[in-house]
mmCIF file as Biopython writes it, N, C-alpha, C and O atoms, coordinates in Angstrom:
data_model
#
loop_
_atom_site.group_PDB
_atom_site.id
_atom_site.type_symbol
_atom_site.label_atom_id
_atom_site.label_alt_id
_atom_site.label_comp_id
_atom_site.label_asym_id
_atom_site.label_entity_id
_atom_site.label_seq_id
_atom_site.pdbx_PDB_ins_code
_atom_site.Cartn_x
_atom_site.Cartn_y
_atom_site.Cartn_z
_atom_site.occupancy
_atom_site.B_iso_or_equiv
_atom_site.auth_seq_id
_atom_site.auth_asym_id
_atom_site.pdbx_PDB_model_num
ATOM 1   N N  . MET A ? 1  ? -115.710 48.664 164.779 1.0 0.0 1  A 1 
ATOM 2   C CA . MET A ? 1  ? -115.218 49.108 163.476 1.0 0.0 1  A 1 
ATOM 3   C C  . MET A ? 1  ? -113.891 48.405 163.184 1.0 0.0 1  A 1 
ATOM 4   O O  . MET A ? 1  ? -112.997 48.380 164.031 1.0 0.0 1  A 1 
ATOM 5   N N  . SER A ? 2  ? -113.770 47.841 161.994 1.0 0.0 2  A 1 
ATOM 6   C CA . SER A ? 2  ? -112.554 47.120 161.636 1.0 0.0 2  A 1 
ATOM 7   C C  . SER A ? 2  ? -111.515 48.072 161.051 1.0 0.0 2  A 1 
ATOM 8   O O  . SER A ? 2  ? -111.841 49.131 160.514 1.0 0.0 2  A 1 
ATOM 9   N N  . ALA A ? 3  ? -110.263 47.661 161.172 1.0 0.0 3  A 1 
ATOM 10  C CA . ALA A ? 3  ? -109.164 48.464 160.621 1.0 0.0 3  A 1 
ATOM 11  C C  . ALA A ? 3  ? -109.168 48.341 159.100 1.0 0.0 3  A 1 
ATOM 12  O O  . ALA A ? 3  ? -109.477 47.284 158.551 1.0 0.0 3  A 1 
ATOM 13  N N  . LYS A ? 4  ? -108.821 49.430 158.433 1.0 0.0 4  A 1 
ATOM 14  C CA . LYS A ? 4  ? -108.748 49.414 156.976 1.0 0.0 4  A 1 
ATOM 15  C C  . LYS A ? 4  ? -107.405 48.854 156.532 1.0 0.0 4  A 1 
ATOM 16  O O  . LYS A ? 4  ? -106.366 49.170 157.112 1.0 0.0 4  A 1 
ATOM 17  N N  . LEU A ? 5  ? -107.435 48.035 155.516 1.0 0.0 5  A 1 
ATOM 18  C CA . LEU A ? 5  ? -106.225 47.471 154.946 1.0 0.0 5  A 1 
ATOM 19  C C  . LEU A ? 5  ? -105.771 48.325 153.773 1.0 0.0 5  A 1 
ATOM 20  O O  . LEU A ? 5  ? -106.594 48.946 153.101 1.0 0.0 5  A 1 
ATOM 21  N N  . PRO A ? 6  ? -104.463 48.360 153.521 1.0 0.0 6  A 1 
ATOM 22  C CA . PRO A ? 6  ? -103.977 49.133 152.368 1.0 0.0 6  A 1 
ATOM 23  C C  . PRO A ? 6  ? -104.341 48.446 151.056 1.0 0.0 6  A 1 
ATOM 24  O O  . PRO A ? 6  ? -104.471 47.224 150.988 1.0 0.0 6  A 1 
ATOM 25  N N  . ILE A ? 7  ? -104.500 49.254 150.026 1.0 0.0 7  A 1 
ATOM 26  C CA . ILE A ? 7  ? -104.802 48.758 148.680 1.0 0.0 7  A 1 
ATOM 27  C C  . ILE A ? 7  ? -103.536 48.906 147.835 1.0 0.0 7  A 1 
ATOM 28  O O  . ILE A ? 7  ? -102.927 49.974 147.792 1.0 0.0 7  A 1 
ATOM 29  N N  . PHE A ? 8  ? -103.154 47.829 147.170 1.0 0.0 8  A 1 
ATOM 30  C CA . PHE A ? 8  ? -101.989 47.855 146.291 1.0 0.0 8  A 1 
ATOM 31  C C  . PHE A ? 8  ? -102.427 47.480 144.883 1.0 0.0 8  A 1 
ATOM 32  O O  . PHE A ? 8  ? -103.139 46.494 144.693 1.0 0.0 8  A 1 
ATOM 33  N N  . LEU A ? 9  ? -102.008 48.258 143.905 1.0 0.0 9  A 1 
ATOM 34  C CA . LEU A ? 9  ? -102.305 47.961 142.506 1.0 0.0 9  A 1 
ATOM 35  C C  . LEU A ? 9  ? -101.010 47.637 141.781 1.0 0.0 9  A 1 
ATOM 36  O O  . LEU A ? 9  ? -99.984  48.282 141.997 1.0 0.0 9  A 1 
ATOM 37  N N  . ASP A ? 10 ? -101.068 46.642 140.929 1.0 0.0 10 A 1 
ATOM 38  C CA . ASP A ? 10 ? -99.881  46.406 140.107 1.0 0.0 10 A 1 
ATOM 39  C C  . ASP A ? 10 ? -99.903  47.388 138.942 1.0 0.0 10 A 1 
ATOM 40  O O  . ASP A ? 10 ? -100.893 48.087 138.726 1.0 0.0 10 A 1 
ATOM 41  N N  . SER A ? 11 ? -98.825  47.434 138.209 1.0 0.0 11 A 1 
ATOM 42  C CA . SER A ? 11 ? -98.688  48.426 137.133 1.0 0.0 11 A 1 
ATOM 43  C C  . SER A ? 11 ? -99.750  48.254 136.050 1.0 0.0 11 A 1 
ATOM 44  O O  . SER A ? 11 ? -100.181 49.235 135.445 1.0 0.0 11 A 1 
ATOM 45  N N  . ARG A ? 12 ? -100.179 47.001 135.798 1.0 0.0 12 A 1 
ATOM 46  C CA . ARG A ? 12 ? -101.219 46.762 134.788 1.0 0.0 12 A 1 
ATOM 47  C C  . ARG A ? 12 ? -102.548 47.363 135.221 1.0 0.0 12 A 1 
ATOM 48  O O  . ARG A ? 12 ? -103.266 47.941 134.405 1.0 0.0 12 A 1 
ATOM 49  N N  . ALA A ? 13 ? -102.872 47.231 136.485 1.0 0.0 13 A 1 
ATOM 50  C CA . ALA A ? 13 ? -104.124 47.807 136.986 1.0 0.0 13 A 1 
ATOM 51  C C  . ALA A ? 13 ? -104.078 49.326 136.922 1.0 0.0 13 A 1 
ATOM 52  O O  . ALA A ? 13 ? -105.065 49.966 136.557 1.0 0.0 13 A 1 
ATOM 53  N N  . GLU A ? 14 ? -102.938 49.904 137.275 1.0 0.0 14 A 1 
ATOM 54  C CA . GLU A ? 14 ? -102.793 51.357 137.193 1.0 0.0 14 A 1 
ATOM 55  C C  . GLU A ? 14 ? -102.947 51.837 135.751 1.0 0.0 14 A 1 
ATOM 56  O O  . GLU A ? 14 ? -103.601 52.848 135.494 1.0 0.0 14 A 1 
ATOM 57  N N  . GLU A ? 15 ? -102.345 51.110 134.817 1.0 0.0 15 A 1 
ATOM 58  C CA . GLU A ? 15 ? -102.465 51.463 133.394 1.0 0.0 15 A 1 
ATOM 59  C C  . GLU A ? 15 ? -103.915 51.360 132.931 1.0 0.0 15 A 1 
ATOM 60  O O  . GLU A ? 15 ? -104.395 52.222 132.195 1.0 0.0 15 A 1 
ATOM 61  N N  . ASP A ? 16 ? -104.619 50.300 133.363 1.0 0.0 16 A 1 
ATOM 62  C CA . ASP A ? 16 ? -106.017 50.135 132.987 1.0 0.0 16 A 1 
ATOM 63  C C  . ASP A ? 16 ? -106.872 51.293 133.502 1.0 0.0 16 A 1 
ATOM 64  O O  . ASP A ? 16 ? -107.722 51.812 132.779 1.0 0.0 16 A 1 
ATOM 65  N N  . LEU A ? 17 ? -106.643 51.692 134.752 1.0 0.0 17 A 1 
ATOM 66  C CA . LEU A ? 17 ? -107.401 52.813 135.315 1.0 0.0 17 A 1 
ATOM 67  C C  . LEU A ? 17 ? -107.097 54.110 134.579 1.0 0.0 17 A 1 
ATOM 68  O O  . LEU A ? 17 ? -108.005 54.889 134.288 1.0 0.0 17 A 1 
ATOM 69  N N  . ASP A ? 18 ? -105.825 54.342 134.278 1.0 0.0 18 A 1 
ATOM 70  C CA . ASP A ? 18 ? -105.448 55.548 133.532 1.0 0.0 18 A 1 
ATOM 71  C C  . ASP A ? 18 ? -106.100 55.567 132.151 1.0 0.0 18 A 1 
ATOM 72  O O  . ASP A ? 18 ? -106.623 56.594 131.719 1.0 0.0 18 A 1 
ATOM 73  N N  . THR A ? 19 ? -106.065 54.431 131.465 1.0 0.0 19 A 1 
ATOM 74  C CA . THR A ? 19 ? -106.655 54.339 130.128 1.0 0.0 19 A 1 
ATOM 75  C C  . THR A ? 19 ? -108.162 54.583 130.179 1.0 0.0 19 A 1 
ATOM 76  O O  . THR A ? 19 ? -108.708 55.314 129.353 1.0 0.0 19 A 1 
ATOM 77  N N  . ALA A ? 20 ? -108.823 53.971 131.149 1.0 0.0 20 A 1 
ATOM 78  C CA . ALA A ? 20 ? -110.268 54.155 131.278 1.0 0.0 20 A 1 
ATOM 79  C C  . ALA A ? 20 ? -110.598 55.615 131.568 1.0 0.0 20 A 1 
ATOM 80  O O  . ALA A ? 20 ? -111.511 56.176 130.962 1.0 0.0 20 A 1 
ATOM 81  N N  . ALA A ? 21 ? -109.867 56.229 132.486 1.0 0.0 21 A 1 
ATOM 82  C CA . ALA A ? 21 ? -110.120 57.638 132.821 1.0 0.0 21 A 1 
ATOM 83  C C  . ALA A ? 21 ? -109.898 58.528 131.600 1.0 0.0 21 A 1 
ATOM 84  O O  . ALA A ? 21 ? -110.661 59.467 131.374 1.0 0.0 21 A 1 
ATOM 85  N N  . GLN A ? 22 ? -108.872 58.247 130.818 1.0 0.0 22 A 1 
ATOM 86  C CA . GLN A ? 22 ? -108.615 59.039 129.614 1.0 0.0 22 A 1 
ATOM 87  C C  . GLN A ? 22 ? -109.752 58.888 128.600 1.0 0.0 22 A 1 
ATOM 88  O O  . GLN A ? 22 ? -110.164 59.863 127.973 1.0 0.0 22 A 1 
ATOM 89  N N  . ARG A ? 23 ? -110.246 57.682 128.447 1.0 0.0 23 A 1 
ATOM 90  C CA . ARG A ? 23 ? -111.351 57.455 127.504 1.0 0.0 23 A 1 
ATOM 91  C C  . ARG A ? 23 ? -112.613 58.176 127.951 1.0 0.0 23 A 1 
ATOM 92  O O  . ARG A ? 23 ? -113.322 58.763 127.132 1.0 0.0 23 A 1 
ATOM 93  N N  . TYR A ? 24 ? -112.895 58.133 129.248 1.0 0.0 24 A 1 
ATOM 94  C CA . TYR A ? 24 ? -114.055 58.871 129.750 1.0 0.0 24 A 1 
ATOM 95  C C  . TYR A ? 24 ? -113.848 60.372 129.565 1.0 0.0 24 A 1 
ATOM 96  O O  . TYR A ? 24 ? -114.791 61.090 129.232 1.0 0.0 24 A 1 
ATOM 97  N N  . ALA A ? 25 ? -112.626 60.850 129.778 1.0 0.0 25 A 1 
ATOM 98  C CA . ALA A ? 25 ? -112.335 62.279 129.632 1.0 0.0 25 A 1 
ATOM 99  C C  . ALA A ? 25 ? -112.527 62.741 128.190 1.0 0.0 25 A 1 
ATOM 100 O O  . ALA A ? 25 ? -112.898 63.888 127.945 1.0 0.0 25 A 1 
ATOM 101 N N  . GLU A ? 26 ? -112.273 61.843 127.238 1.0 0.0 26 A 1 
ATOM 102 C CA . GLU A ? 26 ? -112.491 62.182 125.828 1.0 0.0 26 A 1 
ATOM 103 C C  . GLU A ? 26 ? -113.962 62.468 125.558 1.0 0.0 26 A 1 
ATOM 104 O O  . GLU A ? 26 ? -114.300 63.278 124.695 1.0 0.0 26 A 1 
ATOM 105 N N  . GLN A ? 27 ? -114.837 61.790 126.308 1.0 0.0 27 A 1 
ATOM 106 C CA . GLN A ? 27 ? -116.272 62.014 126.159 1.0 0.0 27 A 1 
ATOM 107 C C  . GLN A ? 27 ? -116.698 63.274 126.903 1.0 0.0 27 A 1 
ATOM 108 O O  . GLN A ? 27 ? -117.441 64.107 126.383 1.0 0.0 27 A 1 
ATOM 109 N N  . HIS A ? 28 ? -116.209 63.391 128.135 1.0 0.0 28 A 1 
ATOM 110 C CA . HIS A ? 28 ? -116.580 64.543 128.967 1.0 0.0 28 A 1 
ATOM 111 C C  . HIS A ? 28 ? -115.708 64.513 130.216 1.0 0.0 28 A 1 
ATOM 112 O O  . HIS A ? 28 ? -115.585 63.475 130.867 1.0 0.0 28 A 1 
ATOM 113 N N  . THR A ? 29 ? -115.111 65.637 130.546 1.0 0.0 29 A 1 
ATOM 114 C CA . THR A ? 29 ? -114.210 65.714 131.699 1.0 0.0 29 A 1 
ATOM 115 C C  . THR A ? 29 ? -114.900 65.277 132.980 1.0 0.0 29 A 1 
ATOM 116 O O  . THR A ? 29 ? -114.324 64.553 133.793 1.0 0.0 29 A 1 
ATOM 117 N N  . GLU A ? 30 ? -116.141 65.724 133.153 1.0 0.0 30 A 1 
ATOM 118 C CA . GLU A ? 30 ? -116.882 65.376 134.377 1.0 0.0 30 A 1 
ATOM 119 C C  . GLU A ? 30 ? -117.080 63.866 134.500 1.0 0.0 30 A 1 
ATOM 120 O O  . GLU A ? 30 ? -117.075 63.327 135.607 1.0 0.0 30 A 1 
ATOM 121 N N  . LEU A ? 31 ? -117.252 63.192 133.380 1.0 0.0 31 A 1 
ATOM 122 C CA . LEU A ? 31 ? -117.422 61.743 133.387 1.0 0.0 31 A 1 
ATOM 123 C C  . LEU A ? 31 ? -116.170 61.054 133.921 1.0 0.0 31 A 1 
ATOM 124 O O  . LEU A ? 31 ? -116.271 60.098 134.690 1.0 0.0 31 A 1 
ATOM 125 N N  . ALA A ? 32 ? -115.004 61.523 133.525 1.0 0.0 32 A 1 
ATOM 126 C CA . ALA A ? 32 ? -113.750 60.950 134.026 1.0 0.0 32 A 1 
ATOM 127 C C  . ALA A ? 32 ? -113.635 61.155 135.536 1.0 0.0 32 A 1 
ATOM 128 O O  . ALA A ? 32 ? -113.201 60.255 136.255 1.0 0.0 32 A 1 
ATOM 129 N N  . LEU A ? 33 ? -114.018 62.325 136.011 1.0 0.0 33 A 1 
ATOM 130 C CA . LEU A ? 33 ? -113.964 62.600 137.450 1.0 0.0 33 A 1 
ATOM 131 C C  . LEU A ? 33 ? -114.939 61.707 138.220 1.0 0.0 33 A 1 
ATOM 132 O O  . LEU A ? 33 ? -114.616 61.221 139.304 1.0 0.0 33 A 1 
ATOM 133 N N  . GLU A ? 34 ? -116.127 61.492 137.659 1.0 0.0 34 A 1 
ATOM 134 C CA . GLU A ? 34 ? -117.090 60.597 138.296 1.0 0.0 34 A 1 
ATOM 135 C C  . GLU A ? 34 ? -116.558 59.167 138.345 1.0 0.0 34 A 1 
ATOM 136 O O  . GLU A ? 34 ? -116.731 58.464 139.340 1.0 0.0 34 A 1 
ATOM 137 N N  . PHE A ? 35 ? -115.907 58.747 137.259 1.0 0.0 35 A 1 
ATOM 138 C CA . PHE A ? 35 ? -115.317 57.411 137.225 1.0 0.0 35 A 1 
ATOM 139 C C  . PHE A ? 35 ? -114.266 57.263 138.330 1.0 0.0 35 A 1 
ATOM 140 O O  . PHE A ? 35 ? -114.271 56.278 139.069 1.0 0.0 35 A 1 
ATOM 141 N N  . LEU A ? 36 ? -113.379 58.229 138.436 1.0 0.0 36 A 1 
ATOM 142 C CA . LEU A ? 36 ? -112.328 58.152 139.450 1.0 0.0 36 A 1 
ATOM 143 C C  . LEU A ? 36 ? -112.903 58.205 140.863 1.0 0.0 36 A 1 
ATOM 144 O O  . LEU A ? 36 ? -112.374 57.560 141.769 1.0 0.0 36 A 1 
ATOM 145 N N  . ASP A ? 37 ? -113.978 58.962 141.062 1.0 0.0 37 A 1 
ATOM 146 C CA . ASP A ? 37 ? -114.661 58.971 142.359 1.0 0.0 37 A 1 
ATOM 147 C C  . ASP A ? 37 ? -115.241 57.591 142.669 1.0 0.0 37 A 1 
ATOM 148 O O  . ASP A ? 37 ? -115.164 57.118 143.803 1.0 0.0 37 A 1 
ATOM 149 N N  . ALA A ? 38 ? -115.821 56.947 141.651 1.0 0.0 38 A 1 
ATOM 150 C CA . ALA A ? 38 ? -116.378 55.608 141.835 1.0 0.0 38 A 1 
ATOM 151 C C  . ALA A ? 38 ? -115.280 54.605 142.188 1.0 0.0 38 A 1 
ATOM 152 O O  . ALA A ? 38 ? -115.481 53.728 143.028 1.0 0.0 38 A 1 
ATOM 153 N N  . VAL A ? 39 ? -114.129 54.738 141.548 1.0 0.0 39 A 1 
ATOM 154 C CA . VAL A ? 39 ? -112.989 53.863 141.847 1.0 0.0 39 A 1 
ATOM 155 C C  . VAL A ? 39 ? -112.555 54.081 143.299 1.0 0.0 39 A 1 
ATOM 156 O O  . VAL A ? 39 ? -112.301 53.115 144.018 1.0 0.0 39 A 1 
ATOM 157 N N  . ASP A ? 40 ? -112.469 55.331 143.730 1.0 0.0 40 A 1 
ATOM 158 C CA . ASP A ? 40 ? -112.104 55.625 145.125 1.0 0.0 40 A 1 
ATOM 159 C C  . ASP A ? 40 ? -113.086 54.998 146.101 1.0 0.0 40 A 1 
ATOM 160 O O  . ASP A ? 40 ? -112.680 54.462 147.131 1.0 0.0 40 A 1 
ATOM 161 N N  . GLU A ? 41 ? -114.389 55.060 145.783 1.0 0.0 41 A 1 
ATOM 162 C CA . GLU A ? 41 ? -115.401 54.455 146.653 1.0 0.0 41 A 1 
ATOM 163 C C  . GLU A ? 41 ? -115.210 52.945 146.750 1.0 0.0 41 A 1 
ATOM 164 O O  . GLU A ? 41 ? -115.340 52.364 147.827 1.0 0.0 41 A 1 
ATOM 165 N N  . VAL A ? 42 ? -114.898 52.313 145.615 1.0 0.0 42 A 1 
ATOM 166 C CA . VAL A ? 42 ? -114.662 50.868 145.620 1.0 0.0 42 A 1 
ATOM 167 C C  . VAL A ? 42 ? -113.425 50.537 146.459 1.0 0.0 42 A 1 
ATOM 168 O O  . VAL A ? 42 ? -113.431 49.568 147.218 1.0 0.0 42 A 1 
ATOM 169 N N  . PHE A ? 43 ? -112.369 51.335 146.326 1.0 0.0 43 A 1 
ATOM 170 C CA . PHE A ? 43 ? -111.161 51.101 147.127 1.0 0.0 43 A 1 
ATOM 171 C C  . PHE A ? 43 ? -111.454 51.238 148.616 1.0 0.0 43 A 1 
ATOM 172 O O  . PHE A ? 43 ? -110.947 50.459 149.423 1.0 0.0 43 A 1 
ATOM 173 N N  . GLU A ? 44 ? -112.269 52.223 148.984 1.0 0.0 44 A 1 
ATOM 174 C CA . GLU A ? 44 ? -112.658 52.389 150.390 1.0 0.0 44 A 1 
ATOM 175 C C  . GLU A ? 44 ? -113.410 51.157 150.882 1.0 0.0 44 A 1 
ATOM 176 O O  . GLU A ? 44 ? -113.167 50.669 151.986 1.0 0.0 44 A 1 
ATOM 177 N N  . PHE A ? 45 ? -114.326 50.660 150.053 1.0 0.0 45 A 1 
ATOM 178 C CA . PHE A ? 45 ? -115.102 49.473 150.407 1.0 0.0 45 A 1 
ATOM 179 C C  . PHE A ? 45 ? -114.183 48.266 150.586 1.0 0.0 45 A 1 
ATOM 180 O O  . PHE A ? 45 ? -114.299 47.526 151.562 1.0 0.0 45 A 1 
ATOM 181 N N  . ILE A ? 46 ? -113.279 48.080 149.643 1.0 0.0 46 A 1 
ATOM 182 C CA . ILE A ? 46 ? -112.349 46.942 149.716 1.0 0.0 46 A 1 
ATOM 183 C C  . ILE A ? 46 ? -111.454 47.052 150.951 1.0 0.0 46 A 1 
ATOM 184 O O  . ILE A ? 46 ? -111.181 46.052 151.614 1.0 0.0 46 A 1 
ATOM 185 N N  . ALA A ? 47 ? -111.003 48.253 151.255 1.0 0.0 47 A 1 
ATOM 186 C CA . ALA A ? 47 ? -110.146 48.445 152.427 1.0 0.0 47 A 1 
ATOM 187 C C  . ALA A ? 47 ? -110.883 48.061 153.709 1.0 0.0 47 A 1 
ATOM 188 O O  . ALA A ? 47 ? -110.275 47.531 154.639 1.0 0.0 47 A 1 
ATOM 189 N N  . GLN A ? 48 ? -112.188 48.325 153.760 1.0 0.0 48 A 1 
ATOM 190 C CA . GLN A ? 48 ? -112.977 47.987 154.940 1.0 0.0 48 A 1 
ATOM 191 C C  . GLN A ? 48 ? -113.423 46.534 154.943 1.0 0.0 48 A 1 
ATOM 192 O O  . GLN A ? 48 ? -113.510 45.913 156.002 1.0 0.0 48 A 1 
ATOM 193 N N  . PHE A ? 49 ? -113.705 45.987 153.763 1.0 0.0 49 A 1 
ATOM 194 C CA . PHE A ? 49 ? -114.243 44.631 153.654 1.0 0.0 49 A 1 
ATOM 195 C C  . PHE A ? 49 ? -113.445 43.813 152.642 1.0 0.0 49 A 1 
ATOM 196 O O  . PHE A ? 49 ? -113.967 43.466 151.582 1.0 0.0 49 A 1 
ATOM 197 N N  . PRO A ? 50 ? -112.199 43.502 152.951 1.0 0.0 50 A 1 
ATOM 198 C CA . PRO A ? 50 ? -111.355 42.797 151.973 1.0 0.0 50 A 1 
ATOM 199 C C  . PRO A ? 50 ? -111.871 41.408 151.617 1.0 0.0 50 A 1 
ATOM 200 O O  . PRO A ? 50 ? -111.549 40.890 150.548 1.0 0.0 50 A 1 
ATOM 201 N N  . GLN A ? 51 ? -112.653 40.805 152.478 1.0 0.0 51 A 1 
ATOM 202 C CA . GLN A ? 51 ? -113.194 39.475 152.191 1.0 0.0 51 A 1 
ATOM 203 C C  . GLN A ? 51 ? -114.280 39.516 151.119 1.0 0.0 51 A 1 
ATOM 204 O O  . GLN A ? 51 ? -114.715 38.465 150.648 1.0 0.0 51 A 1 
ATOM 205 N N  . ALA A ? 52 ? -114.724 40.699 150.729 1.0 0.0 52 A 1 
ATOM 206 C CA . ALA A ? 52 ? -115.782 40.830 149.722 1.0 0.0 52 A 1 
ATOM 207 C C  . ALA A ? 52 ? -115.276 40.521 148.315 1.0 0.0 52 A 1 
ATOM 208 O O  . ALA A ? 52 ? -116.072 40.233 147.421 1.0 0.0 52 A 1 
ATOM 209 N N  . GLY A ? 53 ? -113.979 40.576 148.113 1.0 0.0 53 A 1 
ATOM 210 C CA . GLY A ? 53 ? -113.415 40.293 146.796 1.0 0.0 53 A 1 
ATOM 211 C C  . GLY A ? 53 ? -113.357 38.806 146.529 1.0 0.0 53 A 1 
ATOM 212 O O  . GLY A ? 53 ? -113.614 37.990 147.414 1.0 0.0 53 A 1 
ATOM 213 N N  . ARG A ? 54 ? -113.022 38.470 145.320 1.0 0.0 54 A 1 
ATOM 214 C CA . ARG A ? 54 ? -112.888 37.067 144.933 1.0 0.0 54 A 1 
ATOM 215 C C  . ARG A ? 54 ? -111.409 36.770 144.750 1.0 0.0 54 A 1 
ATOM 216 O O  . ARG A ? 54 ? -110.707 37.478 144.027 1.0 0.0 54 A 1 
ATOM 217 N N  . GLU A ? 55 ? -110.941 35.714 145.413 1.0 0.0 55 A 1 
ATOM 218 C CA . GLU A ? 55 ? -109.539 35.343 145.281 1.0 0.0 55 A 1 
ATOM 219 C C  . GLU A ? 55 ? -109.311 34.704 143.922 1.0 0.0 55 A 1 
ATOM 220 O O  . GLU A ? 55 ? -110.055 33.817 143.503 1.0 0.0 55 A 1 
ATOM 221 N N  . VAL A ? 56 ? -108.276 35.167 143.244 1.0 0.0 56 A 1 
ATOM 222 C CA . VAL A ? 56 ? -107.881 34.615 141.958 1.0 0.0 56 A 1 
ATOM 223 C C  . VAL A ? 56 ? -106.503 33.986 142.172 1.0 0.0 56 A 1 
ATOM 224 O O  . VAL A ? 56 ? -105.540 34.687 142.484 1.0 0.0 56 A 1 
ATOM 225 N N  . PRO A ? 57 ? -106.410 32.655 142.005 1.0 0.0 57 A 1 
ATOM 226 C CA . PRO A ? 57 ? -105.134 31.990 142.267 1.0 0.0 57 A 1 
ATOM 227 C C  . PRO A ? 57 ? -103.957 32.655 141.555 1.0 0.0 57 A 1 
ATOM 228 O O  . PRO A ? 57 ? -104.025 32.958 140.364 1.0 0.0 57 A 1 
ATOM 229 N N  . LYS A ? 58 ? -102.895 32.871 142.294 1.0 0.0 58 A 1 
ATOM 230 C CA . LYS A ? 58 ? -101.638 33.455 141.823 1.0 0.0 58 A 1 
ATOM 231 C C  . LYS A ? 58 ? -101.763 34.909 141.374 1.0 0.0 58 A 1 
ATOM 232 O O  . LYS A ? 58 ? -100.807 35.474 140.843 1.0 0.0 58 A 1 
ATOM 233 N N  . GLN A ? 59 ? -102.938 35.523 141.581 1.0 0.0 59 A 1 
ATOM 234 C CA . GLN A ? 59 ? -103.127 36.916 141.181 1.0 0.0 59 A 1 
ATOM 235 C C  . GLN A ? 59 ? -103.588 37.793 142.334 1.0 0.0 59 A 1 
ATOM 236 O O  . GLN A ? 59 ? -103.602 39.017 142.201 1.0 0.0 59 A 1 
ATOM 237 N N  . GLY A ? 60 ? -103.959 37.209 143.445 1.0 0.0 60 A 1 
ATOM 238 C CA . GLY A ? 60 ? -104.454 37.996 144.567 1.0 0.0 60 A 1 
ATOM 239 C C  . GLY A ? 60 ? -105.959 38.066 144.571 1.0 0.0 60 A 1 
ATOM 240 O O  . GLY A ? 60 ? -106.635 37.103 144.209 1.0 0.0 60 A 1 
ATOM 241 N N  . GLU A ? 61 ? -106.481 39.191 144.976 1.0 0.0 61 A 1 
ATOM 242 C CA . GLU A ? 61 ? -107.923 39.390 145.073 1.0 0.0 61 A 1 
ATOM 243 C C  . GLU A ? 61 ? -108.430 40.189 143.886 1.0 0.0 61 A 1 
ATOM 244 O O  . GLU A ? 61 ? -107.704 41.012 143.327 1.0 0.0 61 A 1 
ATOM 245 N N  . ARG A ? 62 ? -109.665 39.949 143.504 1.0 0.0 62 A 1 
ATOM 246 C CA . ARG A ? 62 ? -110.277 40.689 142.402 1.0 0.0 62 A 1 
ATOM 247 C C  . ARG A ? 62 ? -111.653 41.154 142.847 1.0 0.0 62 A 1 
ATOM 248 O O  . ARG A ? 62 ? -112.416 40.401 143.452 1.0 0.0 62 A 1 
ATOM 249 N N  . PHE A ? 63 ? -111.951 42.392 142.542 1.0 0.0 63 A 1 
ATOM 250 C CA . PHE A ? 63 ? -113.260 42.958 142.846 1.0 0.0 63 A 1 
ATOM 251 C C  . PHE A ? 63 ? -113.699 43.731 141.616 1.0 0.0 63 A 1 
ATOM 252 O O  . PHE A ? 63 ? -113.048 44.696 141.218 1.0 0.0 63 A 1 
ATOM 253 N N  . LEU A ? 64 ? -114.803 43.308 141.012 1.0 0.0 64 A 1 
ATOM 254 C CA . LEU A ? 64 ? -115.289 43.970 139.808 1.0 0.0 64 A 1 
ATOM 255 C C  . LEU A ? 64 ? -116.246 45.085 140.185 1.0 0.0 64 A 1 
ATOM 256 O O  . LEU A ? 64 ? -117.050 44.940 141.106 1.0 0.0 64 A 1 
ATOM 257 N N  . MET A ? 65 ? -116.158 46.193 139.475 1.0 0.0 65 A 1 
ATOM 258 C CA . MET A ? 65 ? -117.069 47.300 139.712 1.0 0.0 65 A 1 
ATOM 259 C C  . MET A ? 65 ? -117.802 47.615 138.420 1.0 0.0 65 A 1 
ATOM 260 O O  . MET A ? 65 ? -117.288 47.374 137.328 1.0 0.0 65 A 1 
ATOM 261 N N  . LYS A ? 66 ? -118.999 48.151 138.553 1.0 0.0 66 A 1 
ATOM 262 C CA . LYS A ? 66 ? -119.766 48.581 137.386 1.0 0.0 66 A 1 
ATOM 263 C C  . LYS A ? 66 ? -119.797 50.097 137.387 1.0 0.0 66 A 1 
ATOM 264 O O  . LYS A ? 66 ? -119.953 50.731 138.430 1.0 0.0 66 A 1 
ATOM 265 N N  . PHE A ? 67 ? -119.648 50.657 136.219 1.0 0.0 67 A 1 
ATOM 266 C CA . PHE A ? 67 ? -119.737 52.103 136.068 1.0 0.0 67 A 1 
ATOM 267 C C  . PHE A ? 67 ? -120.513 52.366 134.797 1.0 0.0 67 A 1 
ATOM 268 O O  . PHE A ? 67 ? -120.110 51.945 133.712 1.0 0.0 67 A 1 
ATOM 269 N N  . ALA A ? 68 ? -121.621 53.059 134.933 1.0 0.0 68 A 1 
ATOM 270 C CA . ALA A ? 68 ? -122.471 53.328 133.780 1.0 0.0 68 A 1 
ATOM 271 C C  . ALA A ? 68 ? -121.870 54.438 132.939 1.0 0.0 68 A 1 
ATOM 272 O O  . ALA A ? 68 ? -121.539 55.508 133.452 1.0 0.0 68 A 1 
ATOM 273 N N  . GLU A ? 69 ? -121.732 54.185 131.666 1.0 0.0 69 A 1 
ATOM 274 C CA . GLU A ? 69 ? -121.239 55.192 130.731 1.0 0.0 69 A 1 
ATOM 275 C C  . GLU A ? 69 ? -122.426 56.011 130.242 1.0 0.0 69 A 1 
ATOM 276 O O  . GLU A ? 69 ? -123.459 55.457 129.866 1.0 0.0 69 A 1 
ATOM 277 N N  . TYR A ? 70 ? -122.277 57.310 130.248 1.0 0.0 70 A 1 
ATOM 278 C CA . TYR A ? 70 ? -123.373 58.195 129.832 1.0 0.0 70 A 1 
ATOM 279 C C  . TYR A ? 70 ? -123.477 58.253 128.330 1.0 0.0 70 A 1 
ATOM 280 O O  . TYR A ? 70 ? -124.342 58.948 127.797 1.0 0.0 70 A 1 
#
């Protein structure tokens, strides 16, 4: 089992996540909670498998996730 690496978000990423969660909450509170759970799962995956992301020059790593909107 490999060691988990810490996940760091810049302020823009935090703002994007907050905005997305708020938009989902406007539709339905449960949807926002599901979105945040999905984000947590992706962070867990990235922490375990950091090489799975795509390196973006001068920006670090990027990992795109899909979340189905109801």
